[in-house]
BATIZA-671180 format. One line per field, with one value per residue (C-alpha): residue in one letter; x, y, z. Coordinates in steps of 0.1 Angstrom, whole numbers, m for minus. Example, Ala and Ser with C-alpha at 12.3 -4.5 7.8 and 13.67 -1.06 7.14 Angstrom:
rest: [A/S]
px: [123/137]
py: [m45/m11]
pz: [78/71]
***
This chain:
rest: [X/X/X/X/X/X/X/X/X/X/X/X/X/X/X/X/X/X/X/X/X/X/X/X/X/X/X/X/X/X/X/X/X/X/X/X/X/X/X/X/X/X/X/X/X/X/X/X/X/X/X/X/X/X/X/X/X/X/X/X/X/X/X/X/X/X/X/X/X/X/X/X/X/X/X/X/X/X/X/X/X/X/X/X/X/X]
px: [3049/3084/3086/3117/3127/3157/3158/3184/3196/3207/3241/3275/3300/3336/3350/3343/3341/3313/3294/3299/3286/3255/3250/3253/3228/3203/3207/3199/3168/3153/3167/3184/3166/3184/3219/3238/3260/3273/3253/3262/3236/3244/3238/3215/3197/3183/3154/3138/3112/3084/3051/3015/3017/3044/3031/3034/3069/3081/3065/3081/3115/3113/3102/3131/3157/3144/3144/3182/3186/3189/3169/3153/3159/3137/3124/3134/3120/3128/3099/3093/3088/3056/3024/2998/2970/2942]
py: [571/582/606/628/643/646/637/653/629/644/627/643/617/621/606/589/555/566/579/544/528/549/540/503/506/525/499/471/492/493/526/513/540/568/584/592/623/649/679/709/697/660/635/640/611/620/597/586/564/546/551/560/593/616/613/576/577/602/582/549/565/581/548/530/556/554/516/519/539/574/606/625/662/673/666/688/691/710/734/717/684/697/693/720/700/689]
pz: [56/62/92/97/131/155/191/215/242/275/276/271/257/268/236/203/219/241/211/195/227/226/189/197/226/205/177/201/212/177/166/135/115/133/127/159/162/185/195/217/243/242/214/184/167/133/124/91/107/88/107/99/119/130/166/165/150/177/206/194/190/225/240/223/235/271/270/262/294/280/288/259/262/233/198/169/134/102/94/60/78/96/77/83/66/89]
***
């Protein structure tokens, strides 16, 4: 199942080259399913990750980001991405 969410990384790039370096590092850390962009609080990675559960998708993304040496500030989701079914 495709899980959609964003992760905000606590890192303020100084220029475009630093954003590209972050994108390269995240790609090497198995985040090829995330789009990297700027965010007022650091860097945002928007994921469309295949996983059996949202929890599993988020945990694997956080683990990959941290293995690349970055600190996760928070996870964000659009309201329509949250299933209220139990």
